[in-house]
C-alpha angles and dihedrals in degrees: 000000000000120000118245128205111144138358135183099198141173113251125230112196113214100190098198131104125217095023103181130207093254088061091046092052118357120232097252090070095058095088092093121071093193115112094224135073101041098103097090089055098050108130086358098171091050099041100050136054095221137047114278128222132179116280093022115139101244092192089072097044120105114255124227104241092201094062109091096216088068092062113105093236091067097044095111100033115151100175120066115205113200143169132243124320096012114185098024122153123051127013095243112152088205088082096070089038089059094045092049091042091056091054105262115136101173135040121196119194140141090245142358136204107261100237093045090048091055093044090056092063091048089058102043098263121132112219110195121198107210130183113270092241091053092048089052090052091049091052093050094047097043094048090050093051131073091215118017117181132189124198110218119192113189095185091055092034090227138130117206122203125213088255091061093252117127143190132202127232134201127240130161117253091242094053091044091052091050094050095044090052100035094243124156122180092279091049091051091052093049090057085073096046094122093051091047091050091049091051092050090051092051092044092052091049094048097044108024093160089072090064100042 
């Protein structure tokens, strides 16, 4: 998992509430348990003009011109702006895999579904809960601009707008530490590799019959 400290990123406004995980990554793409390769199928039913299936070449599929993410001005967006209850529905971890695989690093919304919110941190995404009034302002400003950027500073826990205004966000010290240092659950465990190895050596010496 990559470490994250600060990002000045282009904003894509997804002006829909209650976006569920089946909309984020449809069920037919859940056959793979690899973390990679899901980016082209993010919001698959909204992005494309035909039905998607695994192993299809998305570069040849017709795009839906009415879906904003297909507009050239959002091509390199790294911050996803959403409405209430983003990530509701099933607990599929493929949803943050698809969001991260597309190139988003941050999601800003008034509220998130709990399981999706926790899965974001496990996969290097930063979900930011912002006040509803601020989210509304961000939608208005980003939709009115050809290129709307936010500057997100994880160490300071602050989001700065192009106007110079800013708002703070909350994050637990543990989650902040993991993102700043690029540590998922495996990475956290490997930090104690020497202690684990020492325990295994003692355990083998004390109860050798278990290893015969």
